[in-house]
C-alpha positions, 0 to 999 in steps of 0.5 A: 431396474434389475427386474427390469433387464431380467424381463427383457432378456428372458423375452428375447431369448424366447424369441430368439431361440424359437427362431433358431428352432425353426430352421430346418439343418439344410436352411442353417447352413443357407446362405440366403443372399450374397453378402450375407451370413448364413443363419448358423453363422449369426447363431455362432457369432451371437453365441461366441459374443456373449460368451465373451461379455459373460466372462468379462462380467464375472472378471475384475471390475472397478468402482465406477465415477459416473452414473452406472447407465449413463451410455445405456441410451448410446449403446441401445440408440447405436445398435438399434439402429439398423441403418447402420452396418458394422463389421463384426470383430475378428475375434468373433467373426464367424467362419463359413462352415457348417453349424449345428443349431442344437450345439449353439442353442445349447451354447447360447442358453447357456451364456443366457444363463450366465448373463440371468446369473450377473444379473441377479448376484452381481453389483451392475454399478461396477465398471468392467475392468478387461474389456475396452469397449469400442467406441464407448470406453469401459463399460459397467456390468449393467451397460454391457449386459444391455449391450448384450440385449440389444446386439441380440435384438439387432441379431433377431432382426437379422435372422426375420430377414434371412427366415423369409429368404431360406424358409419361403 
């Protein structure tokens, strides 16, 4: 299970970093269509989200009294259903401002390294006690890492759609 998580995380990371690097500074901060985030805002949102995930993975936990991967199918089904639209929680809702992709990519690489470290070193069957995930309750470390991956896959798709508008 750990090897599969690492492989999926690494594959997504490569794709995301390549995509984020493909934007010029101007395109990284361009609004592609009304109501959309800029690529910089998407990157900031992901960076803030994954920084939070990494913090709770290394925070307080408790023993899990259910299968450690019980919520994985529901998390994946929810966040990989691209017909569902979500409103970002205020704490990870990026402001409209100028973003610098090198800085955000570096921050995101750092959070990905922390996720890799968590996968390699922590007991992923333990339940994260410091954060109750809206709609899902308290998740295991394994479930939180799965969320981080599918959340990033979702936003990688969003970035590809934005790139079609701002890079053409």
